[in-house]
N, C-alpha and C positions, 0 to 999 in steps of 0.2 A: 506277382507284385512289381510295380515299376521300380527301376533302379534309381536311387536318390544320388544327389550330388555330393562329392567328397566334402567333408567337414574341414574348411581352411584352418580352423582353430588349431588343428594337429601341427600345422607347419608355421604358424603365425609367430612372429618375433615379439619380443618384449613390448616394442613401441606399437606394434600393430594391435597387440592385446589391450594395451591401455587406452588407445584411441578408438578401438573397435573398427580398424581400418579393414580387417578381414571380412567384414559384412558387406562392403561396398557393392561387390558385384551382385549380391542378392537383392540389396536395394535398388540398384539400377534396374535389374530385370523386373522388379515389381513396379517401378516407374513407368516403364515401357508397355507392360502388358499384365494381364492378370495372371497371378501365380498359379501354377498347377502343382500337382501332387509331386512330380518327378523334379520340381524346382526346390524342394525341400532338402535340407542338409542331413547327411547321416548323423546319427547319434554317436557321440563318444562312447567307448566301452564303459567308462565309468558312469555314464548316464543311463544306461539300460537297465531295465527292470530286473533282468536276470542277475546282473552284477550286484545291484543294491539289495535284492532279495537275498542272495547267497551271502553277502556280508552280514546281514541282519540275522539270518538263521544261524550261522556259526556263532555269533555271540549270544543268541538267544539259547542255544544248547548248553553253552557254558554257564548261563544264567540259571537254567533249569537244573544243571548238574551240581550246583552249589546248594548243598542241603542245609546250610546253616541260616538261610533267609528265604523269604517267599520271592518267587520270580516277579520280576517288574519290568514291563515293557519300556517304560520312560528311562530306567537306568541302563537298559540294554541299548537304546538309541543313543544315549550319551556316550556309551563305550564304543560304539560303532563309528561315531563321527567326532570323537573327542579331539583328535589332533586338528581337524579342519576347524572345529570351533575355537580351538586355542589360537591358531594363527589369525582367524578372522577377528578374535577378539582384541589382539594387539593392534591390527590395522584400524579397527573401530575406535580404539582409545587414542591412536594417532590423528584420526579424523577429528575427534572431538577436541584434541589439544589444539590442532591448527584452527578449528573454528573459534575457540576461545582466544587463542593468540591473535587472530585477525580482529576480534572485537576490541581487545586491549590496545592494539596498534592504532585502531581508529579513534580511540579516546585519547591517546597521546598526540595524534595528528590534530585533533580538535584543540587540545591544550596549547599546541604550538601557535595557533592563531590567536590565542588569548595573551600569550607571553612572547610574541614574535619580535618585540623590541629588544629582548634580553636573550633570546635563544637564536643561535646561528641557523641560517636558512638550510643548510645541508641536513640539519635534523628532519626537516619536513619532507625533503627528498628521500632520505633514508626511510622514513615511515612509510612514504607512498610506495616505494619499491618493495618494501617488505609486506605491505598490505596485498599488492598485486601478486607477488610470489606465493604468499600464504594462501590466498583465495584460489589461485590457479591450482596449486598443489591439493588444497582441500577438495576442490571439485573432482580432481582425478582420483584421489583416494575415496571419496564418497561413492562414486559410481562403481568402482571396483568392489568396494565393501558391500554395497547393495547387491551387485551380481552374485558374488560368491556366497554371501549369506543366505540369499534367497535360493541359490542353488543347492545348499545344504538342506533347506526346507523342502525343496522339491524331491531330494533323494529320500528324505524321511517319509514323505507322503507316498511315493512310489513304492518303497519297501513295505510299508504297512499295508497298502492295498494288495500288493503281491502276495504277502503271507496270508492276509485275510481270504483271498481267493483260493489259494491252496488249502487253507483250513476248511473252507466250506465244501471242497471237493471230497475231503476225507472224512466228513462228519457222517454219522450213521443216520438211519431214517428216525430213530428215536430222538437223536439230538437235534435233527432239523425240525421236529415237531415242536420242540421247545423254544425255538427261535423263529420269529416271522421273518419273511423275506424283505418286508418293509424295514424292519430294523436294520438288516444287513445292508440294504440299499442306503438307508440314511446314514450309517457309519462310513461307507465307502464314498458317498456323494458330497456330504456336507462336514461331518466332524473331522474327517482327516485334513480338511483345508487349513485348520488351526496350525498344523505343523509348518505351513508356509511362514507363518508370522512368528514362529517360536525363535529360530536363530537371529533374526535381525534385532530382536529386542532383549534376548536373554543377557546380553553383555552389559546392559544398563544397570543391572542388579549391582555390579561392582564398579562400573565406570561412574555411576551417578554419585555414590558417596565420595569418590576421590575428587571428582571435579567440584563437588559442593565444597570440600575443604579449600581447594584452590580459590574458587570464587569467593567464599567467606573470608579468606585471608586477605584478598585485595580489597573487598568492601570495608573491612575492619580498618585497614590503613586510611581509607578515604572518609569513612563515615563514623568510625568509632563505635560506641555502644548502641547507636541507632539501629544497626542491622539486627539486633535481637528482636525488634518489633516485627521486622520482615520475616525472620527465621520462625517466630512464633506463628505468624500467620501461614507460613509455608507448612509447619507441622499440622496445623488445623486442616488445610486443604489436602494434605497427604492422607489424613485420617478419613476425610469425607470421600476421597476418590478410592481408598482402600474399601470402605463400606460399600461404595457403588460397585466396585469390582466383584466383591464377595457376593452381593445380591444378584448381580448380572450372571455370575457363574452358576448360582443355584437355579436361576430361571432358565439357563440353557440346558440344564439336566431335565427339568420339567418340560420344556418345549420339545426336547428330543424324545421325551417318553410319549407325550401327546401326539407328536408327528408319527412315531411308530405305530401308535394304535389307530390312528387315522388311515395310514397306508395299509395296515393289516386289514382294517375294515373294507377298504376300497377294493383290495385283492379278493377278499371273500365274496363281495357283491358281484365282482366281474366273473369270478369262478362259478358262483350259483346263479347266474343271470336267468337261466332257463327255469329254475324253480321259482325265482322271485316273480318272472313274468307269468308263470302258470298260475301262481296264487294271488296275483295282483298286489304284491308287497312292495311296490316301487315307492310309495309315499312314506311308510314307516321307515324303510331303510334310507330314503332321502333325508327324513328328519333326523335319524340317528347319526348320519354322516355329517349333516350340517351342524348338529350340536357338538360334535368332536371338533370340527373345524372352527366353530365359534370359540370353544375353550383355548384352542391352540392360538388363534388370532388375539384373544385377550392377552394371554401371556406374552405374545410377541410385542403387542402394544406396550405393555408395562416394561418389558426389556428395552424397548426403543426409547422410552422416556428416560430410564435410568442411563442408558448410553448417551442420551443427548445432555443430561445434566453433567455427566462426567467429561463430555467433549466441551461443555461450556466453561468448566472449571479449568480445564486443559488450555483453553485460549486466553482466559482473562487473568489467570493467576500470576503470570509474569508482570503484568502491568500493575496489578494490585499490590504485589509485594515491592515493586519499586516505588510506587506511590506512598505506601506506608512508611518505608524506610526514609525517603527523602523528607516527608512530613514530619517525621519524628526528629530528624537531623535539624530542620529548621526551627522547631519548638525548643530543641535544647541549646539553641543560640548559634547554629552553624549557618555558614553563608554558602549558598549554591552557586554553581557555574556550569557552563555547558560541558566541561570536562567531567565534573562530578555526576551530572544527570546522565551524560553518556556512559560513564563507568558503571553507574547503578543499573542502567538498562542492559548493558553488555554482559556484566558478570552476575546477573541474577541467577541464583542457584536453582531455580525452578525449572529452567529450560530442560535440563538433563532429567530431572524427576517428571517432567511432563511425559517424556518419551517412556520412562519407566512405568508410569501410571497407566499407559495405553495397554501394557501387557495384562 
């Protein structure tokens, strides 16, 4: 095996880690020529499958040793990565606070131009400087949070794939006959990818309600009881998205089962190809596999429609809530301004719950 390049992340300082400066040499080589295998960087010890599998196995043994409850893989994964999830959770909350703070500062900067005859000019400069600092800091924190949370997801996927592989090597012939190779391949190729998206979105379960309280408080100061109409619409949209998510999860299980049957049938056809050719059974088996594929595609189409509806609600709900809130505010006798409209758009509580709804 060719020797890989030393991983410069081991010796990178805090500034280099924040700006990803330690990757510059790698990018320069890729710009000059096609990258080769020996240009790749060595894995950190914490990123190797051996290290991640060992950590998960140790916690799994503790989980199995607890006779008071049924072993649970999800609970074991949380125990294995709990401290990393906690640290990234606080970083994610800081990122959301910075994002909301930037939006509020923009609203106050807009209000300055409405009241610039009575407000000192240095207020505008202070808002502008604060917006730049908050936006820059939010960008730095955002990229760090994305990298480290997705890294946890990669660790989860790697460890689960490793213990699946070790488990298949230990199965007896009787156990192997009960599980198709297609099912195992499907689990290791597609289902485990869901672990990649678990850490980035899990924190919105608790960040969402907290940020909604902050946003609702700001909106109440500006719009009063009119925000109740927007909150009512938000509750309806959340219920619709929850229903879509539940149906999508059920369809995912059905699709996984149909995919496993199709792959199993394809493997059996390939294995018995000589017999099929001998008895001229090509067309019956082709119809059988086509029918299985058709059922699978039908379910995939339905799941795609449900996902499209969910994403449509995800895109339009912020604008809809803002529109309903401002409309009710006008009907109740309020007068709108650029500051109020901007505040309503920036502090809409739906943005956080949009991210939560994707999970």
